[in-house]
N, C-alpha and C positions, 0 to 999 in steps of 0.2 A: 505493500500499499505504500503510496506519495503523498506527500503533503507540500503543499505551495502555501505560501505566507507571508505573511512580514511579519520581519524580527525587529521586536521593539527593545533596545536596551533603555533601561533608565539608570539614572545619575542616584548614586546610596545618597542620603540626606547628612548633611555638615552634620559633623561630632558637637556639641553642646560645647565642647570649650573652645571648640575653630568659631561657632557662631558667637559665641560672647567674648571672644577677644576680638572680631569685627567690628564689633558695636562699640568699643571702648574710643575715647578721645587717643590722639597720638601722643605718645612720653613727652614729657618735657624737654625741652633740649639740653644738652650734655654741658657743663660749664667747661670754657674753654680757655688757658692759659700758654702762652707762648714761650719758650722752653728759654729764649733769654731774659726771661722778667725772673721765673722759675729760679733760673742758676744764679742769677746777679753776677755774671761776669764770671763766674768762677767756672772750672772744670770738671766737677764733681759735687754730688749734692748727697746725704744721706737723709731718707726715707724710714722713720719708722712707724711700724706697722704691726701690731698685734705682737709685741713683744720681739719681733727681728726687727733687723736692720738690714735695707735693701740699697746699695749704692745705684746712683743715676750719672753713667759719667758721660765725655764727650769725646768722641775717638778723633786719632788724628785727621780720619777725613770728616770729620765733622757730622757722625753720626752717633746718636743715642745710645745706649746699652744700657740694661738695666741687670743686678746681678746682687744675688743674695750673700 
């Protein structure tokens, strides 16, 4: 027996989490600061975070590197 007909594809309903994310307002803008202002003319800065120290350094090539 042969059947002919139309194949209908349906989209799955969006997940409730995705639907709620789409309805929220965009997040607030992220605060920005220039590296020159942050380093204040120095080549290294120590950042204390949760009891640990991180070193933000400017390399010879002018790039930033953050190490623990």
